[in-house]
Structures are given as structure tokens and as C-alpha cells.
C-alpha positions in Angstrom: -10.1 1.9 29.1 -13.2 2.2 26.7 -14.9 0.5 24.0 -12.3 2.6 21.9 -10.2 -0.7 21.8 -12.7 -1.9 19.4 -12.3 0.4 17.0 -9.0 -1.2 15.2 -10.7 -4.5 15.2 -14.0 -3.3 14.1 -12.2 -1.7 11.0 -10.5 -5.0 10.2 -14.1 -6.9 10.2 -15.4 -4.3 7.9 -12.2 -4.6 5.4 -12.4 -8.6 5.5 -16.4 -9.1 5.0 -16.2 -6.5 1.9 -12.9 -8.0 0.4 -14.0 -11.6 1.1 -17.4 -11.7 0.7 -18.6 -8.6 -0.9 -20.3 -7.8 2.5 -21.0 -4.7 4.5 -20.8 -5.6 8.0 -22.1 -2.8 10.1 -21.2 -2.4 13.6 -23.6 -1.5 16.3 -22.2 0.5 19.2 -19.8 -1.5 21.6 -20.5 -2.3 25.0 -18.8 -4.3 27.9 -19.8 -7.9 28.1 -21.1 -9.4 31.1 -18.8 -12.6 31.9 -20.5 -15.6 31.7 -23.8 -14.7 30.3 -25.7 -16.5 27.8 -25.6 -15.8 24.0 -26.9 -16.9 20.7 -23.7 -18.0 19.1 -23.1 -21.5 17.8 -19.5 -20.9 16.7 -16.7 -18.7 18.0 -13.1 -18.2 17.0 -11.1 -17.2 19.5 -7.1 -16.3 19.5 -4.6 -15.0 21.9 -2.8 -11.6 21.9 0.4 -11.6 23.7 3.8 -9.6 23.9 3.5 -6.0 25.2 -0.4 -5.8 25.0 -2.2 -9.2 25.7 -5.9 -10.7 26.2 -7.9 -12.4 23.6 -10.0 -11.5 20.5 -13.3 -13.4 19.6 -15.7 -13.6 16.4 -18.8 -15.5 17.2 -21.3 -16.6 14.7 -24.6 -18.5 14.3 -24.4 -21.5 12.2 -26.7 -20.0 9.5 -24.2 -16.9 8.8 -21.1 -19.2 9.0 -22.6 -21.5 6.2 -23.7 -18.6 4.1 -20.0 -17.2 4.3 -18.7 -20.5 3.2 -21.1 -20.5 0.3 -19.8 -17.0 -0.6 -16.2 -18.0 -0.3 -17.1 -20.4 -3.1 -15.4 -23.4 -1.3 -17.3 -26.5 -2.0 -17.1 -29.7 0.4 -17.9 -33.3 -0.8 -19.9 -34.2 2.3 -21.5 -32.9 5.4 -18.5 -34.0 7.6 -15.9 -32.1 5.3 -18.6 -29.0 5.3 -18.6 -28.7 8.9 -14.9 -29.0 9.3 -14.5 -26.3 6.4 -17.1 -24.0 8.2 -14.8 -24.2 11.4 -11.6 -23.7 9.5 -13.4 -20.7 7.8 -14.1 -19.1 11.2 -10.7 -19.9 12.6 -8.9 -18.1 9.4 -11.4 -15.2 9.6 -10.4 -14.6 13.3 -6.8 -14.7 12.4 -7.2 -12.5 9.3 -9.0 -10.1 11.7 -6.5 -10.1 14.3 -3.7 -9.6 12.0 -5.2 -6.6 10.5 -6.2 -5.0 13.7 -2.7 -5.4 15.6 -1.4 -3.4 12.6 -3.4 -0.3 14.1 -1.2 -0.8 16.9 2.3 0.3 15.5 4.0 1.2 18.6 2.8 -1.7 20.8 4.3 -5.4 19.8 1.6 -7.5 19.7 2.0 -11.1 18.6 -1.1 -13.5 17.5 -1.7 -17.1 18.5 -3.0 -19.6 16.1 -6.9 -19.6 16.5 -8.9 -22.1 18.0 -12.6 -22.7 17.1 -15.2 -23.7 19.9 -18.6 -25.0 18.5 -22.2 -25.7 20.3 -25.1 -23.6 21.5 -24.6 -21.1 24.1 -20.8 -22.8 24.8 -19.5 -20.9 27.8 -16.4 -18.7 28.1 -14.3 -18.1 30.5 -12.7 -14.6 29.3 -9.1 -13.8 31.0 -9.2 -11.1 33.7 -6.8 -8.9 32.5 -9.0 -6.4 30.9 -12.7 -5.6 30.5 -14.5 -7.5 27.8 -15.9 -5.1 24.9 -17.9 -6.2 22.3 -19.9 -5.1 19.2 -22.8 -6.7 17.2 -22.3 -6.8 13.5 -25.2 -6.8 10.9 -25.0 -8.2 7.6 -27.6 -8.8 5.0 -26.9 -12.7 5.8 -27.3 -12.1 9.6 -25.6 -10.8 12.7 -22.5 -11.8 14.3 -20.3 -10.4 17.4 -16.8 -9.4 17.8 -15.2 -9.6 21.3 -12.1 -8.1 22.7 -10.3 -8.5 25.9 -6.9 -6.5 25.5 -4.6 -4.8 28.1 -2.5 -2.1 26.3 0.7 -1.2 27.9 
């Protein structure tokens, strides 16, 4: 399988960032991720993909971009704890929306998505499933960069 598995997810990312934040999210070329390597991301939204195809999708952000996206959303928080929880919720919801948009691009394959989870912390370690290669692409926006990762075994 090649990085073409990223294409429906890349399109969904572009649609979501344009419609929700008025931002162009420009993808760089996709590449295979090295498992277990260091990274710069502080917040990662993950969800499982199951059914006829299975794997994991992730959106990974620096905190500064997640904060900027929250500001663009217009959602306000009453204090720092609430803001941190809201930022994590935003990352989870973006992950969910992107996955939902992408799986619609596989009409002949039954793919279900799990609820998203969010992992926080600098250079948090990820153990990707071994079902398929992990492909990733970095996106650039005027507010900062982020990464999409997809590990998906198709039938």
C-alpha cells in the first residue's frame, strides 16, 4: 500500500479547516512514519477504525496551534482548567469529524469509527498497531503546522 491511503483523510482535513476555521491547511507530501520516533506534537487525537478495514487515525498538534484553533472557533472558557479541557475536546472532535468525512470516501468498504481519545504531553510515545504501515503528512496553516497519521488495512 502507498501513501494514497492518506488522500481521503487529507481532503477531509482541508474541508474541515476551511469550513470551521477559515484556514487553508496545505499538505506536504505523505511519507511512511518510523515507529517509535521522537516528534514535536503536544496533543494527539486518536480514533480506531474497524469493520472491513481497520487501523488508527491521528491528528497531532502543537499546543500553540490547538490554542489558536480554539480562539478561531469562538468558544470561550471561564478559566484555565476549563480552557485546557476545551482544547482537548476540540482536538478530539476534529479527529472525529475528519475521520467521518474520510470514511465516506470508501463507499464499498464498511468502516466504523470509535470515539476519539486525546493524549497530551511533549513527545508522548505512540505504539501504532502493526496491521499496516503508518503514513503521515504534515499540514501547514497560517497559524502553525500539524500532522495527520493513518494506519489502515483495507480489504
